[in-house]
C-alpha positions in Angstrom: 3.9 -65.8 -20.2 3.6 -69.3 -18.6 6.7 -71.4 -18.8 4.9 -74.4 -20.2 3.6 -72.5 -23.3 6.7 -72.5 -25.5 7.3 -73.0 -29.1 10.4 -75.1 -28.3 8.7 -77.7 -26.2 6.6 -80.7 -27.3 3.9 -80.4 -24.6 0.5 -79.0 -25.4 -0.9 -76.5 -25.8 2.0 -75.0 -27.7 2.7 -71.8 -29.5 4.6 -71.7 -32.8 5.4 -68.9 -35.3 3.7 -69.2 -38.7 5.7 -67.0 -41.0 6.2 -63.3 -40.5 2.6 -62.5 -39.7 1.1 -65.4 -37.9 1.0 -67.6 -34.8 -0.2 -71.2 -34.5 -1.8 -72.4 -31.3 -1.4 -76.1 -31.3 -3.4 -78.5 -29.0 -2.1 -81.8 -30.5 -0.1 -83.0 -33.5 -2.7 -85.6 -34.4 -6.5 -85.6 -34.4 -8.4 -86.4 -31.3 -11.8 -85.1 -30.0 -10.4 -83.1 -27.1 -7.9 -81.2 -29.3 -10.5 -80.4 -31.9 -12.9 -79.1 -29.2 -10.1 -77.1 -27.7 -9.3 -75.5 -31.1 -12.9 -74.6 -31.7 -13.4 -73.1 -28.3 -10.1 -71.2 -28.3 -10.8 -69.7 -31.7 -14.2 -68.5 -30.5 -12.6 -67.0 -27.4 -9.8 -65.3 -29.4 -12.3 -63.6 -31.7 -14.1 -62.1 -28.8 -10.8 -60.4 -27.7 -10.9 -58.2 -30.8 -7.1 -57.7 -30.7 -5.9 -54.8 -32.7 -4.1 -55.7 -36.0 -5.4 -59.3 -35.9 -7.0 -59.9 -39.3 -7.8 -63.6 -39.3 -8.5 -66.3 -36.7 -9.1 -69.8 -38.2 -9.3 -73.2 -36.5 -7.9 -76.4 -38.1 -8.4 -79.9 -36.9 -6.3 -79.4 -33.8 -4.8 -75.9 -34.0 -5.8 -72.2 -34.3 -4.1 -69.9 -36.8 -3.9 -66.2 -35.9 -2.8 -63.7 -38.6 -1.8 -60.2 -37.7 -0.2 -57.0 -39.1 3.5 -57.0 -37.9 3.6 -53.2 -38.6 0.9 -52.6 -36.0 1.8 -55.3 -33.4 4.9 -57.2 -32.6 5.3 -60.9 -32.5 6.1 -60.8 -28.8 3.0 -58.7 -28.1 0.6 -61.1 -29.8 2.4 -64.1 -28.3 1.9 -62.6 -24.8 -1.8 -62.1 -25.5 -2.2 -65.7 -26.8 -0.3 -67.1 -23.9 -2.4 -65.2 -21.4 -5.6 -66.5 -23.0 -4.3 -70.0 -23.0 -3.6 -69.8 -19.3 -7.1 -68.8 -18.4 -8.5 -72.3 -18.5 -7.8 -75.9 -19.4 -8.9 -75.8 -23.1 -8.8 -79.5 -23.5 -11.7 -79.9 -21.1 -13.9 -76.9 -22.1 -17.3 -77.0 -23.7 -17.8 -76.3 -27.4 -18.7 -72.6 -28.2 -22.2 -71.4 -28.3 -24.2 -70.6 -31.5 -23.8 -74.1 -33.1 -26.4 -75.7 -35.3 -27.4 -79.3 -36.3 -27.9 -79.9 -40.0 -29.9 -82.7 -41.4 -28.6 -83.5 -45.0 -30.5 -86.2 -46.9 -28.1 -88.8 -48.4 -28.2 -91.8 -50.7 -25.9 -94.5 -49.3 -24.6 -96.9 -52.0 -25.9 -97.8 -55.4 -24.7 -96.1 -58.6 -24.6 -92.7 -56.9 -22.2 -93.8 -54.2 -20.4 -96.8 -55.7 -17.9 -97.6 -52.9 -20.3 -97.9 -50.0 -20.5 -101.6 -50.0 -16.7 -101.8 -50.1 -16.5 -99.6 -47.1 -19.2 -101.6 -45.2 -17.3 -104.8 -45.9 -14.0 -103.3 -44.7 -15.8 -102.2 -41.5 -17.1 -105.8 -41.0 -20.7 -104.9 -41.5 -23.6 -105.9 -43.8 -24.7 -103.0 -46.0 -28.0 -102.6 -44.3 -26.4 -102.4 -40.9 -23.7 -100.0 -42.1 -26.4 -97.8 -43.8 -28.4 -97.7 -40.5 -25.3 -96.9 -38.5 -23.9 -94.1 -40.7 -27.3 -92.5 -41.4 -27.9 -92.1 -37.7 -24.5 -91.0 -36.6 -24.2 -87.3 -35.6 -20.8 -85.9 -36.6 -19.2 -82.5 -35.9 -17.7 -80.1 -38.5 -14.1 -80.3 -37.3 -12.7 -77.8 -39.8 -13.3 -76.4 -43.3 -10.7 -76.7 -46.0 -9.6 -77.7 -49.5 -12.4 -75.8 -51.2 -14.8 -73.1 -50.0 -17.1 -74.3 -47.2 -15.9 -78.0 -47.5 -16.2 -79.7 -44.1 -14.2 -82.5 -42.5 -16.6 -84.3 -40.2 -16.1 -86.7 -37.4 -15.1 -88.6 -35.5 -16.7 -91.9 -36.6 -16.5 -95.1 -34.4 -13.3 -97.2 -34.6 -14.6 -99.7 -37.2 -14.6 -96.8 -39.7 -10.9 -96.3 -39.3 -10.4 -97.2 -43.0 -7.3 -96.4 -44.9 -7.3 -94.1 -47.9 -7.2 -95.7 -51.3 -3.9 -96.3 -52.9 -5.2 -94.9 -56.2 -7.3 -91.7 -56.6 -10.8 -91.8 -57.8 -10.5 -89.5 -60.8 -13.5 -87.4 -59.9 -16.5 -87.3 -57.5 -19.5 -85.0 -58.1 -20.5 -82.1 -55.9 -22.4 -83.3 -52.9 -20.3 -86.5 -52.6 -19.8 -87.9 -49.1 -16.5 -89.7 -48.8 -15.1 -91.7 -45.9 -11.6 -92.6 -44.5 -9.7 -92.6 -41.2 -12.9 -92.2 -39.1 -14.0 -89.1 -40.9 -16.3 -87.9 -43.6 -15.5 -85.2 -46.1 -18.5 -83.6 -47.9 -17.5 -82.3 -51.3 -18.8 -78.9 -52.5 -17.1 -79.2 -55.9 -16.3 -82.0 -58.4 -12.7 -83.2 -57.6 -10.5 -86.3 -57.3 -10.2 -88.1 -54.0 -8.4 -90.9 -52.3 -11.3 -91.5 -49.9 -14.2 -93.9 -50.4 -17.3 -92.5 -52.0 -20.0 -93.9 -49.7 -22.9 -91.3 -50.0 -24.4 -88.7 -52.3 -26.3 -85.6 -51.3 -27.8 -82.6 -53.1 -26.4 -80.0 -50.7 -24.9 -76.7 -51.8 -22.1 -75.9 -49.4 -21.0 -72.6 -50.9 -23.3 -69.9 -52.4 -21.8 -66.4 -52.7 -25.3 -65.0 -53.0 -26.3 -66.0 -49.5 -25.9 -63.8 -46.5 -23.6 -66.5 -45.1 -22.0 -68.0 -48.2 -20.7 -71.1 -46.2 -23.6 -73.4 -45.1 -21.6 -75.1 -42.4 -19.3 -73.7 -39.7 -16.7 -75.4 -37.5 -18.5 -76.8 -34.5 -21.8 -77.4 -36.2 -23.3 -80.9 -36.1 -24.4 -82.9 -39.1 -26.5 -86.1 -39.6 -27.1 -87.8 -43.0 -30.5 -89.6 -43.0 -30.9 -92.2 -45.7 -33.1 -91.4 -48.7 -33.8 -93.3 -51.9 -32.3 -92.3 -55.3 -35.6 -91.0 -56.6 -35.8 -88.6 -53.6 -32.3 -87.4 -54.2 -33.0 -86.7 -57.8 -36.0 -84.6 -56.8 -33.8 -82.7 -54.3 -31.3 -81.8 -57.0 -33.8 -79.0 -58.1 -34.3 -77.8 -54.5 -32.1 -74.8 -53.8 -31.6 -76.1 -50.2 -30.9 -79.7 -51.3 -33.5 -80.8 -48.7 -31.3 -79.6 -45.9 -32.9 -78.6 -42.6 -31.2 -77.3 -39.4 -31.9 -76.4 -35.8 -30.0 -74.7 -33.0 -28.1 -77.0 -30.6 -26.3 -74.3 -28.5 
């Protein structure tokens, strides 16, 4: 195992135990693009290894969690395998994994369906029309899924959108709500409270257990949210796809 891959050091990448049946491969302790790309690429490479007793490999914003059966494989054995894979390349400079898609998800920006859009635009120093044009044309990446089934964290947005979370929670946003803070979007698949700014509204269905692939989006996919009017959004509410289209990007 390489000397610089050690749970006791602060350099990255770093290996750390995660309970009695897991390892965490860390590429940074805060979000940046290189660390997220590394997590996505390493998770894809680890899955291809098909290690015995490994039951789960999941990427987070900047890390990869690997769960295994400690009755079938020791901690040291899996650590050695992870360290060897880490040492095969500079993961912070690798390309994103293949098989990714770009999704086009129609979105209403502002108005009664997205009541905090103008506040966000003002905080970013933009007129609403300029902010709407900028956000609706920005391609973001699914950095990870979390909080509820299939719910994506998307980014990163440009620096002017490094807006703080609200001090007080919005009691509830509807399914399909697009919220913004700290240079990221989160797209809600369920109705839930949030401390982020509700800037857009979609008709997307992120999770459907009847589909062959229940989760619509996967980490590494790209998403763009073209602007539509409220009437179009209301029509899309009855469309099973929510008006979503996609194409392969890799």
